[in-house]
C-alpha positions in Angstrom: -4.3 31.8 129.0 -6.9 31.6 126.8 -8.7 34.8 126.2 -12.3 35.5 123.8 -12.7 38.8 123.0 -15.2 41.1 120.6 -14.1 44.6 119.7 -14.6 47.0 117.1 -12.2 48.5 114.7 -11.9 51.3 112.6 -10.7 50.1 108.6 -9.3 51.9 106.0 -12.0 51.3 103.5 -12.2 52.2 99.7 -15.4 53.0 98.6 -16.6 50.9 95.4 -19.6 51.7 92.4 -22.0 49.5 91.7 -22.4 48.2 88.4 -26.1 49.6 88.0 -29.9 49.3 88.1 -30.2 45.8 85.9 -30.2 42.8 88.0 -27.1 40.5 87.6 -29.3 37.9 85.8 -27.2 36.3 83.1 -24.2 38.7 84.0 -20.5 37.0 83.2 -19.1 39.5 85.5 -21.8 38.8 88.1 -23.8 36.6 90.3 -27.5 36.7 91.2 -28.6 38.0 93.4 -25.7 39.5 94.5 -25.2 43.6 93.4 -21.6 43.6 91.2 -19.2 46.4 91.0 -17.2 48.3 88.0 -14.7 50.9 90.2 -12.7 51.2 93.0 -11.8 54.6 94.7 -8.4 55.6 95.3 -9.1 57.3 98.5 -10.2 55.4 101.4 -12.7 56.3 103.9 -13.4 54.4 107.4 -15.2 51.8 108.4 -15.8 50.0 111.8 -15.9 46.4 111.8 -16.5 43.6 114.4 -13.4 41.8 115.5 -13.5 38.3 117.2 -10.2 37.7 118.9 -9.1 34.0 120.3 -5.6 34.1 122.3 -3.8 31.3 123.8 -0.2 31.4 125.1 1.3 31.0 121.5 -1.0 32.5 119.1 -3.2 35.6 118.4 -6.4 34.9 115.8 -8.7 37.9 114.7 -11.8 36.8 112.9 -14.0 39.8 111.2 -17.6 38.7 110.4 -18.1 41.6 108.9 -15.6 40.8 105.9 -17.0 37.4 105.7 -15.7 35.5 108.1 -12.2 35.7 107.3 -9.2 35.3 109.2 -7.8 38.7 109.3 -4.8 38.3 111.5 -3.0 35.1 112.4 0.0 36.6 115.1 2.7 34.3 116.4 3.2 35.2 119.9 6.5 33.3 119.8 8.1 34.9 117.1 6.3 38.0 117.8 5.6 38.5 114.4 2.2 38.6 112.0 2.0 35.6 109.8 -0.5 36.6 107.1 -0.4 39.2 104.6 -1.9 42.7 105.5 -3.0 44.9 102.6 -3.3 48.0 104.5 -6.9 48.5 103.8 -10.3 47.1 103.1 -10.0 47.5 98.8 -11.9 45.6 97.1 -10.5 45.0 93.1 -11.8 43.4 90.1 -11.9 39.9 90.4 -15.0 37.6 90.0 -17.5 36.8 91.1 -18.8 40.4 92.2 -15.8 41.9 90.9 -14.9 43.2 94.6 -12.6 40.6 95.5 -10.2 41.6 99.0 -6.4 40.2 99.5 -5.1 39.0 102.5 -6.1 36.9 105.7 -7.2 33.3 104.7 -10.7 33.5 103.1 -13.1 30.6 102.5 -15.2 30.2 100.1 -18.7 28.4 99.2 -20.6 28.2 97.2 -18.3 29.3 94.6 -14.7 30.7 94.5 -14.3 33.2 95.7 -16.7 33.7 98.2 -19.5 36.3 97.3 -19.9 37.6 101.3 -16.3 38.7 101.6 -17.4 42.3 101.6 -20.4 41.3 103.6 -21.2 40.9 107.2 -22.2 36.7 108.1 -23.4 35.7 111.4 -21.2 34.4 113.7 -21.2 32.4 117.4 -18.0 32.3 119.8 -17.4 30.5 123.4 -15.0 28.3 125.2 -16.0 24.5 125.5 -13.8 22.2 127.5 -10.6 24.2 127.5 -11.0 25.3 123.7 -12.2 28.5 122.0 -14.5 28.2 119.3 -15.6 31.0 116.7 -18.3 29.9 114.3 -19.0 32.0 110.9 -21.7 31.4 108.2 -25.4 31.9 106.9 -27.8 30.2 104.7 -26.3 31.9 101.3 -29.0 33.7 99.1 -28.0 32.2 95.9 -28.9 28.4 96.2 -30.2 28.4 99.7 -27.8 26.3 101.3 -26.2 26.8 104.7 -22.6 27.0 105.4 -20.5 27.3 108.7 -16.7 27.6 109.2 -15.6 26.8 112.4 -12.3 28.1 113.9 -10.5 26.9 117.0 -8.1 27.3 119.3 -6.8 24.9 122.3 -5.0 25.9 125.3 -1.8 24.9 124.0 -2.2 24.6 120.1 0.4 26.5 118.0 -1.7 25.5 115.3 -5.3 26.8 114.1 -7.8 24.1 113.4 -10.4 25.0 110.7 -13.7 23.2 110.2 -16.1 23.6 107.2 -19.3 22.8 107.3 -22.0 22.5 104.0 -25.2 21.7 104.2 -28.3 21.4 101.6 -31.4 22.1 103.6 -33.6 22.4 99.9 -35.4 20.0 98.1 -32.9 20.2 95.2 -29.5 19.5 94.3 -26.9 22.4 93.8 -24.0 22.8 92.7 -20.8 24.2 95.0 -16.9 24.3 95.3 -15.0 25.7 98.3 -11.3 27.0 98.9 -9.7 28.0 101.9 -7.2 30.7 100.7 -4.7 32.3 102.8 -2.4 35.2 101.5 1.3 35.5 102.8 3.5 38.4 102.6 6.4 37.3 100.3 10.0 38.6 99.2 12.6 37.3 96.7 14.0 34.7 99.1 10.2 32.6 99.6 10.5 29.7 99.3 8.1 27.0 98.5 7.4 23.5 99.8 5.3 22.2 98.1 4.8 18.1 97.3 6.2 16.0 94.6 3.7 15.3 92.0 1.8 16.3 89.1 0.5 19.6 88.9 -1.6 21.3 86.4 0.1 25.2 85.5 -2.0 27.7 84.8 -0.6 30.5 83.4 -0.7 31.8 79.7 -1.4 28.0 78.6 -2.7 24.9 80.4 0.0 22.1 80.6 0.8 19.3 83.0 3.9 19.6 84.8 5.9 17.9 87.2 6.7 19.5 90.9 10.1 18.2 92.2 9.9 19.1 95.6 14.1 18.5 96.0 15.1 21.3 94.2 15.3 24.6 95.4 11.7 26.6 94.5 11.8 30.2 95.3 9.5 32.9 94.1 12.0 34.7 92.1 11.7 31.1 89.6 8.5 33.0 88.6 8.3 36.1 86.3 4.7 36.2 86.0 1.5 35.3 87.4 0.5 31.5 87.5 -1.6 29.0 89.6 -0.3 25.3 90.1 -3.2 22.6 91.1 -1.9 19.3 92.5 -3.3 16.1 90.4 -1.2 14.1 92.4 0.6 14.4 95.4 3.4 12.6 97.6 2.1 13.8 100.9 -0.8 16.0 102.0 1.5 19.0 103.6 2.3 22.2 102.1 3.6 25.6 102.6 5.4 28.7 102.2 8.5 30.2 104.5 10.7 33.3 103.9 13.6 33.7 105.6 14.5 37.3 105.2 10.8 37.8 107.2 11.5 34.9 109.8 7.7 33.8 108.8 6.2 31.1 107.2 2.3 29.0 107.1 2.1 25.3 106.3 -1.2 23.5 105.7 -2.2 20.1 106.3 -5.2 17.8 106.3 -6.5 14.3 105.4 -5.7 14.1 101.5 -9.3 11.9 100.8 -10.9 14.9 102.5 -8.9 17.5 101.3 -7.4 16.9 98.2 -7.0 20.0 96.2 -4.1 21.9 96.7 -3.2 25.1 95.0 -0.4 27.8 94.9 -1.0 30.9 93.4 1.9 33.6 92.5 2.3 36.9 91.0 6.2 36.0 90.6 8.4 38.4 90.7 8.3 41.5 87.9 5.6 43.3 85.3 3.0 40.8 87.2 3.4 42.3 90.6 1.2 45.7 89.8 -1.8 43.1 90.4 -0.6 42.5 93.6 -0.1 45.8 94.4 -3.6 47.0 93.3 -5.5 45.4 96.3 -3.0 47.3 99.0 -1.7 50.7 100.1 2.1 49.9 99.9 3.8 47.8 97.0 4.3 44.7 98.3 3.4 41.6 97.1 1.8 38.3 97.9 1.2 34.8 97.3 -1.8 32.1 98.0 -1.7 29.0 99.6 -4.9 27.0 98.5 -6.9 23.8 99.7 -10.2 22.2 99.1 -12.1 19.4 98.8 -12.3 19.5 95.0 -9.0 18.9 93.3 -9.1 22.1 90.9 -11.1 25.3 90.2 -12.6 23.7 87.0 -14.6 21.0 88.9 -17.8 21.8 90.9 -19.8 18.7 92.8 -23.5 18.6 93.4 -24.8 18.6 97.3 -27.9 16.5 97.4 -31.1 17.6 99.1 -30.2 17.0 103.2 -26.6 16.4 102.5 -24.0 17.4 104.3 -20.2 17.8 103.7 -17.7 18.5 106.6 -13.5 18.1 106.9 -11.0 20.0 108.8 -8.1 21.3 107.8 -5.1 22.7 110.3 -2.5 26.2 109.6 0.7 26.3 111.4 2.6 29.4 111.7 6.5 28.9 111.8 9.4 31.0 112.4 11.7 28.4 110.0 11.2 25.9 107.6 9.4 22.6 108.1 10.2 19.5 105.9 6.4 18.4 104.9 7.2 15.2 104.7 7.3 14.9 108.3 4.2 16.9 109.5 1.4 14.8 110.4 -2.2 15.7 111.0 -2.5 16.7 115.0 -5.2 15.0 117.0 -7.4 17.4 118.1 -10.5 16.9 120.5 -13.0 18.7 118.8 -17.1 18.9 119.8 -19.1 16.3 117.7 -20.0 17.5 114.5 -23.9 17.4 115.3 -23.0 20.6 117.5 -22.0 22.3 115.0 -24.1 25.5 114.5 -26.1 26.3 111.5 -27.2 29.8 110.6 -29.8 31.1 108.9 -30.2 34.1 106.8 -28.1 37.5 107.7 -30.1 40.6 107.9 -28.1 42.8 105.5 -29.4 46.0 104.2 -30.6 44.5 100.7 -31.5 41.2 102.6 -34.0 42.4 105.4 -36.7 43.1 103.2 -37.3 39.3 102.2 -36.8 38.2 105.5 -39.6 40.3 106.3 -41.7 39.5 104.1 -41.3 35.8 104.3 -41.6 36.8 107.9 -44.9 38.4 107.5 -46.2 35.6 105.2 -45.2 32.9 107.3 -47.6 34.6 109.9 -50.1 35.6 107.6 -50.0 39.1 109.0 -50.6 41.5 106.3 -49.7 44.5 108.9 -46.7 43.3 109.0 -45.8 43.8 105.6 -42.4 45.4 104.9 -42.4 48.6 102.2 -40.8 46.7 99.1 -37.5 48.4 98.2 -37.4 51.1 95.5 -36.2 49.5 92.5 -33.2 51.8 92.3 -31.9 50.3 95.4 -30.8 47.3 93.8 -32.1 45.2 96.7 -33.2 41.6 94.5 -35.2 38.8 95.7 -32.5 36.1 96.5 -33.1 33.1 94.5 -32.2 31.3 97.2 -35.4 32.3 99.1 -37.8 29.4 97.4 -40.9 30.6 99.2 -40.6 34.0 97.6 -42.8 32.7 94.7 -46.0 32.1 97.0 -44.8 35.1 99.3 -44.7 37.4 96.7 -48.2 36.4 95.4 -49.7 37.2 98.9 -48.6 40.2 99.6 -49.8 41.7 95.9 -53.1 40.7 97.4 -52.8 42.7 100.7 -51.1 45.8 99.1 -52.3 48.9 97.4 -52.0 49.4 93.5 -48.5 51.1 93.9 -46.8 48.3 96.1 -48.4 45.6 94.6 -46.7 46.6 91.2 -43.8 46.2 93.2 -44.0 43.2 94.7 -45.1 41.9 91.1 -42.1 43.1 89.5 -39.8 41.3 91.9 -41.6 38.3 91.3 -40.6 38.4 87.7 -37.2 39.3 88.9 -37.1 36.1 91.3 -38.5 33.9 88.2 -35.4 35.1 86.2 -33.3 34.8 88.7 -34.0 31.3 89.0 -33.4 30.8 85.6 -37.2 30.5 85.1 -37.2 33.2 82.3 -40.3 32.6 80.5 -42.3 33.1 83.2 -40.5 36.0 84.4 -41.1 37.7 80.9 -44.5 37.0 81.3 -44.9 38.8 84.5 -43.1 41.6 84.0 -45.1 42.3 80.9 -47.7 43.6 83.4 -45.4 45.6 85.5 -46.0 49.1 85.1 -42.7 50.7 86.1 -39.8 51.3 83.9 -37.1 49.1 85.9 -39.5 45.6 84.4 -38.2 47.1 80.9 -34.7 46.7 81.7 -35.1 43.4 83.1 -37.0 42.7 79.6 -34.4 43.8 77.6 -31.6 41.8 79.6 -33.6 38.8 79.4 -34.6 39.0 75.6 -30.3 40.1 75.1 -28.4 37.6 77.0 -30.9 34.4 77.0 -33.4 34.5 74.3 -30.7 36.1 71.8 -33.4 38.5 70.6 -31.7 41.9 70.2 -34.9 43.3 68.7 -37.1 42.2 71.5 -34.6 44.0 73.5 -34.8 47.2 72.0 -38.2 47.3 71.8 -38.3 46.6 75.4 -35.7 49.5 76.0 -37.4 52.0 73.8 -40.2 51.8 76.1 -38.4 53.5 79.5 -39.5 56.7 79.9 -37.3 58.0 82.9 -34.9 60.1 81.0 -31.7 59.5 83.7 -32.8 55.4 83.7 -32.7 55.5 80.1 -29.4 57.5 79.9 -28.0 55.3 82.8 -24.3 53.7 81.3 -25.4 50.0 82.0 -28.6 50.5 79.6 -26.8 52.6 76.8 -24.1 49.1 76.9 -27.3 46.9 76.8 -28.6 48.9 74.1 -25.4 49.0 71.9 -24.9 45.2 72.4 -28.1 44.5 71.1 -27.9 47.0 68.0 -24.4 45.1 67.6 -26.1 41.7 66.7 -28.7 43.8 64.7 -26.0 44.5 62.2 -24.3 47.6 59.9 -27.8 49.3 59.4 -27.6 50.3 63.2 -24.0 51.5 62.9 -25.7 55.2 63.0 -27.9 54.6 65.7 -25.3 53.2 68.1 -23.4 56.5 67.4 -25.9 58.6 68.2 -26.7 56.5 71.3 -23.2 56.5 72.7 -22.7 60.2 71.8 -25.2 60.9 74.5 -22.4 60.0 77.0 -19.2 61.1 75.0 -17.8 62.9 77.8 -18.0 60.0 80.6 -14.6 58.2 80.9 -16.5 55.0 82.0 -14.6 52.2 81.0 -17.3 50.0 79.4 -18.4 53.0 77.5 -14.9 53.1 76.4 -14.8 49.6 75.3 -18.3 49.9 73.6 -17.0 52.9 71.9 -13.8 50.8 70.6 -16.4 48.6 69.3 -18.1 51.0 67.2 -15.2 52.2 65.6 -13.9 48.8 64.8 -17.7 48.0 62.9 -17.3 50.9 61.2 -14.0 50.0 60.1 -12.1 53.0 61.6 -9.5 51.0 62.8 -6.9 53.4 63.7 -9.0 55.4 65.7 -10.2 52.6 67.5 -6.3 51.2 68.4 -5.6 54.6 69.3 -8.7 54.8 71.7 -8.1 51.2 73.1 -4.2 52.1 73.3 -4.4 55.6 74.9 -6.8 54.4 77.6 -5.2 53.1 80.9 -7.9 50.5 82.4 -8.2 49.6 85.5 -6.9 45.9 86.3 -9.6 42.9 85.8 -9.0 39.1 86.4 -10.7 36.5 84.2 -12.2 39.2 81.5 -11.0 39.2 78.1 -12.9 41.8 75.7 -10.3 44.4 75.7 -7.9 41.9 74.6 -10.4 40.2 72.3 -11.1 43.5 70.4 -7.4 45.0 70.5 -6.3 41.5 68.8 -9.0 42.1 66.4 -7.9 45.7 65.5 -4.5 44.3 65.1 -5.0 41.9 62.8 -7.0 44.1 60.5 -3.7 46.6 60.5 -1.9 44.1 59.6 -0.5 42.3 62.8 -0.5 39.2 63.9 -1.4 37.4 67.9 2.1 37.1 68.7 2.3 40.8 68.9 2.6 42.3 72.5 -0.5 43.8 74.0 -0.3 47.2 75.4 -0.1 46.8 79.5 -2.5 49.6 79.7 -5.3 47.0 78.3 -5.5 46.1 82.3 -6.3 42.4 81.4 -4.5 39.4 82.7 -3.2 36.9 80.3 -4.0 33.8 81.8 -5.7 30.8 79.8 -9.1 30.9 80.4 -9.7 28.0 83.3 -12.2 28.0 86.1 -15.7 28.0 87.2 -15.7 31.6 88.4 -18.7 32.7 86.2 -22.3 31.1 86.1 -22.8 32.4 82.8 -20.6 33.1 79.8 -18.7 35.6 78.3 -20.5 37.7 75.6 -17.4 37.3 73.8 
């Protein structure tokens, strides 16, 4: 019995609020050219997504190309049980790179971790070849212009899922990359962790190397806080998790030379479980078991022009615990590496104008030029589309004055998105729309460290609503802060314009202003009386609370208020393109 079907399903979906109109250039909480987010609605709506189902006599695997190509479900027919963690809804929460992370299923990331397209549609193909079902998901990614394809396949009698990853650089430049396959599994107090003996890099409130002894009884209840574990050495290339009370588990195996990266992530049992609940409908925690071709998430590699990286992994659903030292890599007859499809750009709403522009430019047909997107649509020209430099210049010559100005604006943004900041500023200075001013301000502040030039650019904004957008006010306050105490009154006036909003980043800026005014008690009250949403790997509130506490006679060992909503992990990992401003 082998079936391959394509259906549509309705899912609960929690809408998310965009950070604002400033492109994610030099943004520590974002990655250009993707839009990033600041809030998630509690009340879900409904969305319809495409599901591709692969099925044999043992397994039923559902993959969702409308959610970045993740494995949405891995159902074991022999035990009649779902193996993967199901959050119950599509609820993006604030974890880098886009502050829109989805828990559950199996996620594969590229070229950064976590994948920036987990809330986006990607391309796919599916077919049956020689008694084997294949599904390929992927695209040409818009950050660097590299191509990725994740292949999932299922043989007629397989009781495991085969995953093959292909990453290819068709450009003329080397680009940095990393990739991790991340499976989320439901857990209980009796969940058993089966990982190999070896030296392990522990990532909790501190970074240290520990020894993992697989002979010891290692259960989830041994951990009372969130932590990550990276294997620096491993006695075997197999690992997994089993929960006796559920009767389910999942194991992973691969070639150690091709996939040396092994990671375990847990929220533990206790105070940090709320972080798992943040992503779901019900209060159920999960663990993540991860594997990758690089040893840990502090490391990136370079993919050279024309270079391709291909490797296989295997996922084994189980109804009883396995001995990892006895697991072996299965023999699977796959199509050749050369037959793996490579995909082009995905026609998503914010990408379509740029695809159509390149199409018109390639054909030299000005009558097919698309209408340039309005700047408030947050449709920024992809840095990975290298031909846009010439295409935008061409479009300007074949457009009326208004459209030409918009194309010129996007050329400046494209330069900045490619970290060609001086060229970006030169172009933007000739653009007449107010959105060019906020991009200039961002470059002057974040890249050039010139707060006065940032303020000059912001002062030229004529549209009142744009000047009052929280993202613009925050940028303004950051610039004024760098300009010293003589700007305190101006900062106070600016922030007062939005003092009825409970925007979390505005509250952070109000706290910072109170601190700079030496009103430490008021700053502490405001910070502690606000229940902030949870956000991973961002420590602005923690940093500010420690400064306030120190001024009031406390010490760094004083317990942090849980309402700050920031984790207490040591800073670690290549999650950001740009550093924090802290």
